[in-house]
N, C-alpha and C positions, 0 to 999 in steps of 0.2 A: 493402454500404455502411452499412446501418442499424446493424450491430454496431459499426463504426468510429466512426460519429457518436455512438453511445451511450457508447462508451469514452472518446472525447474529451470529451464534455459532462460525464459523470459525474466524470472525473478533474479537469477544470477546476473544477467546483463544489466538489469535495472539497478540492482544494488551496487554492482561494480562501478557503474556510471556515477551513482551517488557519491561513493567513496572518493573517486578521483575528482569529481566536481567540487566537493567540499575542500579537498586538499589544494586544488589548483585553479578553480574557475572564479574565485573571489565573489564579487557582488553578482555575477551572472549565474552562480550556482543554481538558484531556483529555476531559472529558464532552462538550463541544461537538464536538470532533473525532470521537469515536466515534459520536455521534448523526448527524453529517453523513455518515459512511460508511454507517451503517445506512440512512439515507434514500436515498442513491444506490444502494445494493444493491437495495433494494425498487423503486426507480425503473427500473433497467435489468436486473435479474436475469433477467426473462423474455425479454429481447431478446438481449443479448450474453453473459449470464452475470454481468454486473456485477463484472468483475475489478478494474479501475482500478489495477492493480498488476502490473508485469512479473513479480514473483515468483510471484504467483498464476497468471498466464498460463503461466509456465514449468511449474508443477506440472500444470496442466490439459493442457498439451501432452504432458508425459511420461506422462500417463495415457492418451494416445491419443484424447483428446476434442477436439483442435484440430489441424488440419493446419498444417504449417510456414508456408505463405504467410499464412494467417489469423493465426497467432501473431505473426508479424512485423508484420502490420497492426495488431494489438491494441497491441503494444508501442510502435509509432510513434505511434499515436493517444494513448496514455496519456502518453508523454513530451511530445508537442506540447501536450496539454491542461494538463499540470502546468507547463510552461515559460511558457505564456501566462498562466496564473493567477498565477504567481510574479512575472511582469513587470508585470501589471496591479495587483496588490495595493498596491504603494507609492503609487499614485495616491490610494488611500483612507486608508492608514495613515501615510503620510509617512515610512515607513522601509523599508529594503531587507529583503526576506524571504529568509533563508538558513538552512537547517537545518544545525546544527553541533553537535559534541559539547560537553558541559559541560567543566568544568575537570578533565579526566581524561586519561589516556593513550589511545592507540589501542586497546590490548588490551581494556580494559573496554567501550569504546564498541562495538567489533566484536562482542564476546560478547553484549551486549544486543541489538544489531541482529539477530544470527543467531538467538538463542534466541527472541525475541518474534516474529520473522518466521516461524520454525519453528512457533510456537504458532498464529499467525494462519492460515498455510497449512494446517496439520493440521485446524484447525476448519473452514475452507472445504471441504476435501476431504470431511470427514465429514458436514457438515450441508447442503452445497449440491450435491454431486455423487454421493453414494452412493444406489443404488437403494432401499436399506432405508428411507430417509427422504425419498423422492421426493415432491414437491409439498407439503412441510411449510410451515408459515407462520412458523416461528421462526428461519429461517436468517439473516435480516437482523439480528435482535436478537443472535444468537450472535456473528456477525462484528463487528458494531458494538461490542459490549461487550468483545470481545477486545482491540480497539484502545483502549478506555477503560482497561482494566487495564494494557496495555502502556505507554500514555502516562503514566499516573500512576506506575507502577513504574519505568520506565526512561527516560522522556523527558528528564529532567534529566541523565542520564548520556550517552546517545548522541545526543541531539537528537530522538529519537523519530520517525524516518522510517518504518522497517519496510516500505519501499517504494522501489525504485530510481527510480521516476518522481518522487516527492516530493523525494528527495535530490538527484538529478541535475538535475531541472527547476529547482529553486531555485538550484543552483550555476550553471547556464547563464544564468539571468536576472540573477544577481548578479555574473557575471564582469566584471572590470574595475573594480568598486567595492569588492569584498571578496576576501580570500583564499579560494580554493576547493580548496586542496590536500587537504582531508580528504574530498572527495566520493567517493573510491574506497570508503570505508567503507560507503556506501549502495548500492554495487553488489555488493561481495564478501559482506558480511554477509547481506543479504536473499536473494540468490541461493543462497548456501550453506544458509541456513535452509530455502528452498524444496526444495532437493535432499534434505535430511535429512527433511523432512516427507513427501515423496513416498515415500521408502524406508520410513518408519515406517507410513505408511498401508497399504502393501502387506503389511507384517508383520501389521497388524491384520486384513487381509482376505486371508488366504493362499490361499483357494480360488477367488478371482475377481479379475479385473482391473477390475471395474466399480466 
């Protein structure tokens, strides 16, 4: 239960920070978002692993580090936390929070979501799950700043979710008030990126599954 509580709480605080940053932080929003993720990773990393992202959970599951029932519990907790945060944020911001692509087609948005989620998950696998760097103190910085880079570089193109919970949670909260037909991008892109990252991680570590 403590793992699910941590995943729900961390995802809620992360997504709530995203919503307020998008509304009020202007050009500094990517830095705020990356810092929020870093803080949450350090908060819960020693409890649940600090995933806060179904794409990360998928990769950890594929590495054999998480049993199927636990993986489903993680994803459910993350989606619930993200949806609750996206539904609550408008009380503060007075505007609906919905992650959506910029003025681009689906292909550029999908590529950005896939490539930067691949980057994020590959960083997570290497800095937070590999025995060679076990118990390091830099994993949260590396993960948080990966999102800073991704949000600055690709946020205006794809909407900058890199996380199915963020994309789908905001869509569920906004359903009925805004069009959410693009939400599939934040499922297909991030999960595809996670699969690719897991494959590349195993190529990087050919003699071990650890």
